[in-house]
MINUGU-50430 format. One line per field, with one value per residue: residue in one letter; residue number from 1; x, y, z of N, C-alpha, C in turn. Coordinates in steps of 0.1 Angstrom, whole numbers. Example, Ala and Ser with C-alpha at 12.3 -4.5 7.8 and 13.67 -1.06 7.14 Angstrom:
2
mimi a|s
nuse 1|2
nu 132|128
nv -57|-22
nw 78|71
cau 123|137
cav -45|-11
caw 78|71
cu 132|129
cv -33|0
cw 78|79
END
This chain:
405
mimi m|r|s|i|y|f|d|k|d|i|p|k|a|l|l|v|k|a|i|k|p|v|w|k|d|v|v|f|s|g|l|s|s|a|y|f|a|d|l|p|e|p|e|l|p|g|l|r|w|l|r|v|q|n|s|a|c|g|i|c|a|t|d|l|s|l|l|h|v|d|a|d|p|a|i|a|p|v|a|l|p|g|n|q|r|f|y|l|g|h|e|v|v|g|t|v|a|e|v|g|a|g|v|t|r|f|q|v|g|d|r|v|l|m|h|t|r|y|q|g|a|t|c|l|s|q|e|i|e|p|i|c|g|q|c|r|l|g|n|y|p|l|c|e|n|a|s|a|g|l|g|p|q|g|v|g|g|g|w|g|d|g|y|t|a|h|e|t|e|v|y|p|v|p|d|w|m|s|d|d|q|a|v|m|v|e|p|l|a|v|a|v|h|t|v|l|k|r|l|p|e|p|g|q|k|v|l|v|l|g|s|g|v|v|g|l|n|v|i|q|a|l|r|a|f|s|p|d|c|h|i|s|a|m|a|r|h|p|h|q|a|a|m|a|r|t|l|g|a|d|e|i|i|r|g|e|d|g|y|e|a|t|a|r|i|t|a|a|k|l|y|r|g|m|f|g|n|r|m|l|l|g|g|f|d|i|v|y|d|c|v|g|s|s|q|t|l|h|d|s|l|r|w|a|r|a|g|g|a|v|v|m|a|g|i|k|l|t|p|a|k|l|d|l|s|p|v|w|y|q|e|v|d|l|v|g|l|n|s|h|g|r|d|d|w|h|g|r|m|m|e|s|f|d|i|t|v|e|l|m|r|q|g|k|l|s|i|n|g|l|i|t|h|r|f|p|l|e|r|w|r|e|a|i|k|t|a|q|d|k|r|s|g|s|i|k|v|i|f|e|y|s|n|a|t
nuse 1|2|3|4|5|6|7|8|9|10|11|12|13|14|15|16|17|18|19|20|21|22|23|24|25|26|27|28|29|30|31|32|33|34|35|36|37|38|39|40|41|42|43|44|45|46|47|48|49|50|51|52|53|54|55|56|57|58|59|60|61|62|63|64|65|66|67|68|69|70|71|72|73|74|75|76|77|78|79|80|81|82|83|84|85|86|87|88|89|90|91|92|93|94|95|96|97|98|99|100|101|102|103|104|105|106|107|108|109|110|111|112|113|114|115|116|117|118|119|120|121|122|123|124|125|126|127|128|129|130|131|132|133|134|135|136|137|138|139|140|141|142|143|144|145|146|147|148|149|150|151|152|153|154|155|156|157|158|159|160|161|162|163|164|165|166|167|168|169|170|171|172|173|174|175|176|177|178|179|180|181|182|183|184|185|186|187|188|189|190|191|192|193|194|195|196|197|198|199|200|201|202|203|204|205|206|207|208|209|210|211|212|213|214|215|216|217|218|219|220|221|222|223|224|225|226|227|228|229|230|231|232|233|234|235|236|237|238|239|240|241|242|243|244|245|246|247|248|249|250|251|252|253|254|255|256|257|258|259|260|261|262|263|264|265|266|267|268|269|270|271|272|273|274|275|276|277|278|279|280|281|282|283|284|285|286|287|288|289|290|291|292|293|294|295|296|297|298|299|300|301|302|303|304|305|306|307|308|309|310|311|312|313|314|315|316|317|318|319|320|321|322|323|324|325|326|327|328|329|330|331|332|333|334|335|336|337|338|339|340|341|342|343|344|345|346|347|348|349|350|351|352|353|354|355|356|357|358|359|360|361|362|363|364|365|366|367|368|369|370|371|372|373|374|375|376|377|378|379|380|381|382|383|384|385|386|387|388|389|390|391|392|393|394|395|396|397|398|399|400|401|402|403|404|405
nu 390|385|388|397|402|418|415|435|418|414|393|370|378|379|352|341|353|340|314|315|312|285|275|287|292|296|320|316|301|289|300|326|362|371|368|351|357|352|376|390|409|443|469|502|526|552|584|596|576|550|520|499|479|457|457|453|449|458|442|452|460|469|458|431|431|434|411|391|395|412|436|454|455|476|499|533|538|516|521|536|539|538|521|490|469|459|460|443|455|482|494|498|495|501|498|520|507|512|540|562|584|609|612|632|634|612|586|556|533|548|547|542|550|537|561|576|558|535|544|553|569|602|638|645|620|613|634|657|689|719|710|695|709|696|682|704|714|694|672|644|618|625|632|647|638|611|589|594|580|585|580|556|530|519|488|459|456|461|435|415|413|438|470|493|528|562|589|608|593|581|582|597|580|589|589|581|564|532|501|489|510|526|510|514|541|548|537|551|577|577|578|602|620|614|623|650|658|663|678|673|696|707|687|677|649|619|591|562|540|507|489|480|482|507|521|520|535|559|566|571|592|611|616|628|652|663|663|667|658|635|601|574|540|515|481|447|425|411|417|439|457|460|472|496|509|512|530|553|555|565|552|520|502|473|444|457|472|495|518|521|524|548|566|563|573|598|611|613|611|583|569|546|533|517|483|478|502|528|559|586|616|639|629|617|641|638|610|586|565|536|513|512|499|493|489|500|527|535|533|550|576|580|580|603|636|663|685|674|653|626|609|591|567|540|516|501|482|482|490|510|505|524|545|578|599|613|631|653|656|659|674|663|661|642|630|621|604|599|578|594|628|662|683|707|719|735|759|757|742|709|678|647|626|640|653|631|617|637|637|611|613|630|613|612|596|562|529|507|475|472|458|426|400|383|373|354|360|336|323|334|328|319|341|360|348|349|377|382|368|379|366|354|372|392|424|442|426|417|413|402|406|392|411|428|453
nv 18|16|38|54|86|118|152|181|206|234|253|236|217|233|239|213|207|225|216|190|186|186|169|140|122|138|136|116|126|146|170|167|166|141|113|85|70|59|56|63|37|41|49|36|59|61|46|32|26|8|-13|-22|-47|-48|-69|-70|-46|-26|-5|26|49|74|76|77|101|119|114|121|148|158|170|200|231|247|232|223|204|209|232|225|223|198|181|175|158|129|95|72|46|26|4|-20|-49|-64|-76|-74|-62|-51|-40|-14|-8|-2|-12|-29|-42|-57|-81|-91|-106|-107|-103|-74|-47|-15|10|36|52|65|84|105|120|111|116|94|84|105|105|121|135|148|128|139|146|132|112|99|88|69|77|81|92|117|132|159|169|164|179|189|184|171|152|124|114|87|70|61|39|20|16|5|-8|-10|4|27|30|42|21|22|27|6|-26|-58|-88|-115|-150|-168|-154|-147|-131|-117|-114|-97|-74|-63|-55|-28|-13|-26|-20|7|6|-7|13|33|22|19|44|53|32|11|3|-27|-35|-10|11|15|32|25|45|43|17|10|-2|7|11|-15|-29|-16|-26|-53|-50|-38|-60|-77|-63|-54|-74|-74|-51|-33|-31|-10|-6|16|13|17|1|-32|-54|-44|-41|-68|-78|-63|-74|-100|-96|-89|-69|-59|-46|-33|-3|8|27|40|68|85|99|91|64|63|73|51|29|36|47|74|109|125|157|183|212|245|249|223|216|194|176|154|141|121|91|74|59|60|72|61|77|68|80|108|132|166|165|140|142|164|152|130|142|149|126|113|107|129|137|116|103|111|95|103|87|85|103|133|154|181|214|214|221|226|222|227|229|207|199|216|220|195|183|166|146|151|132|128|110|100|78|52|44|45|25|19|-12|-37|-25|-19|1|-2|-6|0|-17|-39|-48|-54|-75|-95|-100|-109|-132|-146|-151|-133|-111|-109|-114|-124|-124|-97|-87|-81|-77|-80|-67|-63|-39|-27|-23|-1|21|9|-6|15|27|7|4|28|27|15|0|-20|-40|-39|-41|-42|-34|-47|-43|-66|-80|-93|-108|-118|-139
nw 798|831|858|889|898|909|905|907|917|930|938|937|956|980|982|986|1010|1026|1026|1036|1065|1069|1050|1045|1024|1002|988|971|952|923|928|937|932|927|906|891|863|830|809|776|761|764|741|738|747|740|729|751|768|786|790|817|830|857|886|914|941|968|993|1002|1029|1020|994|1002|1016|995|980|998|1000|1019|1017|1022|1004|1010|1016|1008|985|969|955|934|899|886|898|891|882|899|897|915|937|943|954|938|919|888|853|826|796|771|753|744|715|724|749|772|797|803|793|775|797|820|855|874|897|906|909|910|897|908|924|909|880|870|865|850|839|823|806|809|805|817|846|877|909|930|917|907|930|935|948|939|945|953|931|914|891|889|883|858|835|811|783|781|805|826|823|841|870|901|912|893|859|848|837|821|818|820|814|835|857|869|887|889|897|917|907|928|944|956|944|966|984|967|965|990|991|986|1009|1029|1021|1027|1055|1059|1049|1067|1092|1087|1084|1110|1128|1156|1183|1199|1227|1230|1237|1219|1205|1186|1173|1166|1151|1126|1092|1084|1109|1120|1101|1105|1130|1125|1108|1125|1142|1123|1116|1140|1163|1191|1202|1224|1219|1221|1214|1203|1202|1189|1185|1194|1176|1163|1183|1190|1167|1166|1188|1179|1158|1171|1191|1223|1243|1247|1244|1252|1258|1278|1292|1272|1281|1307|1303|1288|1308|1326|1312|1303|1325|1326|1338|1347|1343|1352|1339|1338|1325|1314|1303|1297|1303|1296|1311|1298|1282|1252|1231|1203|1185|1164|1145|1132|1124|1121|1126|1138|1166|1173|1165|1181|1206|1203|1200|1227|1240|1233|1243|1254|1228|1214|1188|1165|1141|1113|1099|1093|1072|1068|1049|1055|1069|1098|1133|1160|1189|1186|1203|1217|1198|1199|1226|1238|1219|1201|1173|1144|1119|1085|1058|1025|1015|1000|991|988|1007|1034|1038|1055|1049|1022|996|988|970|986|979|969|993|1008|994|996|1023|1027|1012|1028|1049|1070|1069|1069|1055|1067|1080|1075|1053|1052|1041|1009|978|947|921|915|939|951|968|991|998|1003|1025|1044|1047|1059|1083|1111|1130|1117|1117|1099|1083|1060|1031|1000|964|941|908|878|864|883|897
cau 398|379|399|393|413|415|421|438|409|413|380|362|383|374|337|338|357|330|301|317|307|270|272|300|293|298|332|312|291|295|307|339|372|374|360|351|354|356|385|394|421|453|480|515|531|567|590|600|564|542|507|497|465|458|452|449|454|455|437|462|455|472|448|419|432|431|397|382|399|418|448|453|462|488|511|543|537|505|526|544|530|537|510|477|460|464|453|444|459|496|498|491|502|494|506|523|498|517|552|567|595|622|613|642|634|600|579|542|531|555|540|550|544|539|572|578|550|525|551|555|579|616|647|645|608|613|645|665|703|723|700|698|717|687|680|717|715|683|661|635|607|630|638|647|631|598|579|599|569|590|575|543|528|511|473|453|462|457|421|410|416|452|476|505|540|575|595|615|584|575|592|594|575|595|579|577|556|518|496|487|523|530|502|520|555|550|536|562|589|577|582|617|626|612|632|664|661|669|678|677|706|702|683|671|634|613|577|555|527|498|490|474|491|521|527|522|547|571|569|578|605|620|620|637|664|669|655|669|652|622|591|561|531|503|470|434|414|415|423|452|466|463|482|509|515|516|541|565|555|567|543|509|497|459|436|465|478|508|529|523|529|562|573|563|581|612|616|614|605|572|567|534|532|504|474|480|515|536|572|593|630|641|618|621|652|632|596|581|551|529|500|517|491|499|490|510|541|537|536|562|588|581|581|616|646|672|694|667|648|612|608|578|563|526|515|489|483|477|501|510|507|529|556|591|610|621|641|665|658|664|682|656|661|629|634|610|607|588|575|605|639|674|687|720|717|747|770|754|730|700|665|638|619|649|655|618|615|646|633|599|617|636|603|613|585|550|516|497|465|471|448|413|388|385|362|356|360|322|319|344|324|318|355|366|342|354|391|383|362|386|357|351|383|400|438|444|415|422|405|406|401|388|423|437|458
cav 16|22|44|64|96|130|163|193|217|240|258|225|211|241|237|200|208|233|208|177|185|183|158|133|115|147|132|106|133|153|182|164|165|127|107|71|72|49|64|56|30|50|44|37|72|61|33|26|25|-5|-13|-32|-51|-50|-81|-66|-33|-22|8|32|61|86|77|81|115|127|111|128|162|162|178|215|237|254|224|225|197|214|243|220|221|185|174|180|146|117|83|65|32|24|-8|-27|-60|-67|-83|-66|-66|-46|-33|-6|-14|1|-18|-40|-48|-65|-86|-94|-118|-105|-97|-62|-38|-1|13|50|61|73|95|115|117|111|118|82|83|116|103|133|133|139|127|147|140|123|100|92|80|60|83|86|101|131|137|173|172|158|188|195|183|167|139|120|108|75|71|49|36|7|15|5|-20|-10|17|28|34|40|8|24|30|-6|-34|-72|-96|-128|-161|-174|-145|-146|-117|-111|-109|-86|-62|-58|-51|-14|-9|-32|-12|20|3|-9|26|40|17|21|59|53|18|10|-6|-38|-31|3|11|23|33|26|52|39|3|7|-11|12|8|-30|-33|-11|-35|-65|-46|-36|-73|-82|-56|-52|-83|-73|-39|-34|-24|-6|-2|23|9|22|-9|-45|-62|-38|-45|-83|-80|-58|-84|-112|-92|-87|-58|-64|-39|-27|8|10|32|45|81|83|105|82|51|66|73|38|19|40|53|89|117|133|170|189|227|251|247|210|214|183|174|143|140|107|87|64|62|63|71|60|82|63|87|121|144|176|160|128|148|172|142|122|149|150|112|108|111|139|130|106|107|109|93|107|78|89|114|141|164|194|220|209|231|218|227|221|232|196|197|223|219|182|179|154|146|149|127|125|102|100|64|43|49|37|24|12|-25|-45|-17|-17|9|-10|-1|-5|-28|-51|-53|-59|-87|-105|-103|-117|-145|-153|-153|-123|-102|-117|-107|-132|-117|-82|-85|-85|-75|-80|-62|-59|-24|-22|-20|7|29|0|-9|27|29|-4|7|39|24|4|-8|-31|-50|-39|-37|-39|-37|-47|-45|-78|-78|-106|-115|-121|-153
caw 810|843|867|899|899|916|898|916|914|944|941|940|969|991|983|992|1024|1034|1027|1043|1079|1069|1040|1044|1011|991|981|960|943|912|933|941|922|925|895|887|849|819|800|764|763|759|733|744|742|736|727|763|776|786|795|827|834|871|893|928|946|982|996|1011|1035|1012|984|1009|1019|983|977|1008|1000|1032|1015|1023|993|1015|1018|998|972|960|947|922|887|881|905|886|883|907|896|928|938|939|960|928|911|875|843|814|785|759|755|733|708|730|762|774|810|806|782|778|806|832|866|879|907|904|917|912|889|915|931|900|870|874|853|841|831|813|798|810|807|828|856|888|920|938|908|906|943|936|956|928|950|956|919|913|878|889|878|846|825|798|778|785|818|825|824|849|883|907|914|880|851|844|836|813|826|815|819|847|868|875|894|886|908|916|904|940|952|953|942|979|988|959|969|1003|990|987|1023|1036|1018|1034|1068|1058|1047|1080|1103|1083|1086|1123|1133|1170|1188|1208|1240|1231|1238|1209|1204|1174|1176|1156|1147|1113|1084|1085|1122|1121|1093|1112|1141|1120|1102|1136|1146|1113|1116|1154|1171|1205|1208|1231|1211|1226|1203|1207|1194|1193|1184|1199|1166|1160|1195|1189|1156|1170|1197|1171|1150|1178|1201|1237|1252|1240|1251|1247|1268|1289|1289|1266|1289|1319|1297|1285|1321|1332|1304|1301|1337|1325|1349|1341|1349|1348|1340|1338|1314|1309|1297|1303|1297|1302|1310|1296|1273|1243|1222|1190|1183|1150|1144|1120|1122|1115|1129|1147|1180|1175|1164|1193|1217|1200|1204|1241|1245|1229|1252|1249|1219|1207|1174|1160|1126|1108|1088|1089|1064|1068|1038|1060|1077|1112|1143|1171|1196|1181|1212|1221|1188|1203|1240|1241|1208|1195|1158|1137|1106|1076|1047|1014|1011|1000|983|988|1021|1037|1044|1056|1042|1008|993|980|969|996|973|969|1006|1013|987|1001|1037|1025|1007|1040|1059|1081|1068|1065|1053|1074|1088|1073|1043|1060|1033|995|971|933|919|914|952|956|979|1003|1001|1009|1039|1052|1049|1068|1096|1117|1138|1108|1118|1087|1084|1046|1022|986|952|932|895|872|859|894|897
cu 390|391|392|405|408|422|424|430|406|400|370|365|378|359|334|342|346|317|303|312|292|266|285|302|294|310|328|303|298|302|322|349|377|364|362|347|358|363|388|408|433|463|492|522|545|572|593|588|557|528|505|483|465|451|446|455|449|449|446|456|458|462|435|419|429|416|388|386|404|431|445|461|474|500|520|541|526|510|533|535|529|526|496|466|466|455|454|448|473|501|493|500|494|503|508|515|503|530|556|580|608|623|622|641|622|594|565|541|538|546|549|542|546|550|572|567|540|531|554|567|593|625|646|632|607|625|654|680|710|712|705|705|709|685|693|719|704|672|651|624|612|636|636|641|617|587|584|588|574|585|561|542|518|496|468|461|458|443|414|415|431|458|488|516|552|581|603|606|577|586|588|590|582|585|574|566|541|513|493|500|528|523|509|534|557|548|547|575|589|582|597|624|625|622|646|668|668|668|682|688|700|699|677|655|628|598|572|542|518|500|480|484|505|528|529|534|560|575|576|591|616|625|630|651|671|661|656|664|639|612|578|553|519|492|457|424|419|422|437|462|470|474|495|516|520|529|554|566|557|557|532|503|483|450|443|471|492|520|531|528|544|571|574|573|595|619|619|607|595|569|554|535|518|496|476|493|523|548|579|608|634|630|624|633|648|617|593|567|545|516|503|508|498|500|500|524|544|541|548|575|590|583|595|626|655|682|687|662|633|613|594|574|549|526|501|491|478|489|499|512|511|541|569|602|618|633|654|667|664|672|676|656|646|633|622|614|595|587|588|616|651|679|700|716|729|759|768|742|722|686|656|631|628|651|642|615|624|641|620|603|623|625|604|603|573|538|505|488|464|461|435|401|392|372|365|355|346|317|329|340|324|332|362|361|347|369|392|378|369|378|352|361|392|415|441|433|420|411|410|399|400|400|432|441|460
cv 23|27|54|74|109|141|174|205|224|246|247|218|220|240|224|200|215|225|196|176|182|172|151|127|125|143|122|113|140|166|180|164|151|121|92|72|60|56|56|49|37|42|45|50|72|47|25|25|11|-3|-24|-35|-55|-64|-78|-53|-30|-8|15|45|73|88|82|96|124|126|120|143|166|170|193|221|245|246|225|217|203|226|238|218|207|177|180|169|135|105|75|51|30|11|-19|-37|-62|-74|-74|-71|-62|-39|-25|-12|-12|-5|-30|-48|-58|-71|-89|-107|-116|-99|-85|-55|-24|3|28|59|70|85|107|111|118|114|106|81|94|115|115|129|146|139|135|139|129|110|92|83|69|64|89|95|115|137|152|178|167|166|195|194|179|153|136|115|96|78|59|47|22|5|16|-7|-21|4|16|34|33|28|9|26|18|-16|-49|-79|-110|-139|-167|-166|-145|-132|-110|-106|-97|-73|-55|-54|-37|-9|-14|-24|1|17|0|4|34|35|20|36|61|40|17|0|-16|-32|-18|1|21|22|34|33|50|25|0|-1|-6|8|-7|-34|-28|-20|-47|-62|-44|-50|-79|-76|-55|-60|-81|-59|-42|-25|-22|-2|5|19|14|11|-23|-53|-57|-42|-60|-85|-75|-67|-96|-109|-89|-76|-65|-58|-32|-15|11|15|38|59|79|88|95|68|52|66|59|29|23|46|68|96|126|146|176|205|232|248|234|207|204|180|162|145|126|104|76|68|66|62|71|65|78|69|101|133|154|172|149|133|156|162|134|129|150|136|106|114|122|131|119|111|104|107|94|98|80|102|121|153|178|200|216|221|224|226|220|223|220|194|204|221|206|175|166|156|143|145|123|115|102|85|55|50|40|37|16|-1|-34|-38|-15|-8|1|-3|-7|-17|-41|-57|-60|-73|-98|-109|-111|-131|-153|-156|-143|-112|-110|-108|-114|-124|-102|-79|-90|-85|-74|-75|-61|-44|-19|-18|-11|16|21|-3|3|29|19|-1|18|36|12|-4|-20|-43|-50|-35|-33|-44|-37|-48|-58|-77|-92|-114|-119|-136|-158
cw 821|852|877|900|905|908|908|911|927|947|945|954|981|993|990|1007|1033|1036|1035|1057|1079|1059|1037|1031|999|982|970|950|932|916|936|929|920|915|894|872|841|809|787|767|756|750|741|739|738|735|740|773|775|792|805|829|849|876|906|932|960|982|1006|1017|1027|1001|990|1012|1007|979|985|1009|1013|1030|1015|1011|997|1017|1006|985|963|951|934|910|882|887|902|887|890|904|908|927|933|945|951|921|899|865|831|802|771|762|742|727|715|744|763|787|812|792|785|786|819|843|871|890|902|914|920|906|897|922|922|890|877|862|844|833|821|804|797|812|808|839|869|899|928|930|907|919|944|944|947|933|952|943|918|900|878|883|865|835|812|795|784|800|817|828|832|862|888|910|900|872|848|843|826|821|818|821|832|859|874|879|892|898|906|914|917|948|947|951|956|985|981|962|982|1002|992|1002|1032|1033|1025|1049|1069|1057|1060|1090|1099|1083|1100|1129|1148|1173|1197|1222|1241|1231|1227|1210|1190|1177|1164|1151|1135|1105|1084|1098|1124|1113|1099|1123|1136|1113|1113|1141|1136|1114|1130|1163|1186|1211|1215|1224|1219|1214|1209|1197|1198|1194|1188|1188|1162|1171|1194|1178|1159|1179|1188|1163|1157|1188|1215|1246|1243|1249|1245|1259|1280|1284|1283|1274|1301|1314|1294|1298|1327|1325|1304|1314|1336|1336|1342|1349|1343|1350|1340|1325|1307|1302|1304|1295|1304|1301|1309|1286|1263|1235|1209|1191|1168|1149|1131|1118|1115|1116|1137|1161|1182|1174|1176|1205|1215|1203|1219|1247|1241|1240|1246|1240|1211|1193|1173|1145|1122|1096|1084|1081|1065|1058|1042|1068|1091|1121|1156|1177|1192|1191|1216|1210|1192|1218|1245|1230|1202|1180|1153|1122|1098|1066|1037|1009|1011|991|983|1002|1022|1044|1043|1048|1027|1006|984|980|980|991|973|983|1011|1007|993|1015|1036|1021|1019|1051|1071|1080|1062|1063|1060|1083|1085|1062|1049|1051|1018|988|956|932|919|928|959|967|992|1008|1008|1023|1048|1056|1060|1082|1102|1127|1130|1110|1107|1091|1070|1038|1008|976|945|919|889|867|870|893|911
END
């Protein structure tokens, strides 16, 4: 089983961080904690476990952050003992190749998506009874027993030939859905979860900060859930700006100062203090920060109106340094999320995946134009560099495997 994975080895990580400024490709060397390995084919470790043979997998920014050792050992998740080895690749569609005797949800030949496995163990995958409060609600990424270390863990991931998983960690692919559509379910589900964290009312003005794949999917999720809101999108590259417009953005902010753009679009009052300090009174009703850096969060809190909200969809695996005073001074809500979970849709609590698949079936969420590059696993370094360099025109880069349908 070929697989690309990352081990939590803090001394190695610190060494790579120190060398990266002078040798960018150190992350592909033997000094790195990231490995491209041919592992022994694992046995199914339990009756309710199954094996998946991969067909296609997307390259996600979170995987790239781990590969490039961008994670800081001081952030909270690193303290958890459950997070030791990360098999990269989770936007993956594949076919069930083997099932344990206790598997009831799937059979050999079924197409599946990785659902919760990459986020860590849950009460369900560890077969813990009674399950914790978060798992009872269906918020599996927030499982209170994620680091309990009970029972086996899956081997392999999306960046490779296949993986093993507990049957509760994968999701069935509908017959009508293509492999390309299936690869995009997880990133679309993140956008669905993002928008439903704070849904705009008709006529409200919102900003989507960042037009990578997360931001672009947030734009189309906003159009699906709140078609009468006004969407501004901040984009860095021309192809991102064009796609943001295609997916429903009313206004594109590119090459314009964000404070001045916010004042122009929302009629907010812009004030300038000493040392470049700027503040707005008024602003966007909701800002969806799809970058998540210290700078974008700092600005997002100042671009939201009093009583508005900033939804933090982008993830940076480093501690943030920013001014939080708008949270109390303007009573701006700062809302976080962990990928996908359970959401309120039409008064019903449903899994983000279920909502996403239904909206895709209805044609309200589309993948058209989002998958821009395809690579075999053998060209993994080229694929990763293409995904990182947006000047290549990349939006979503995927690996395709020989058994793809």
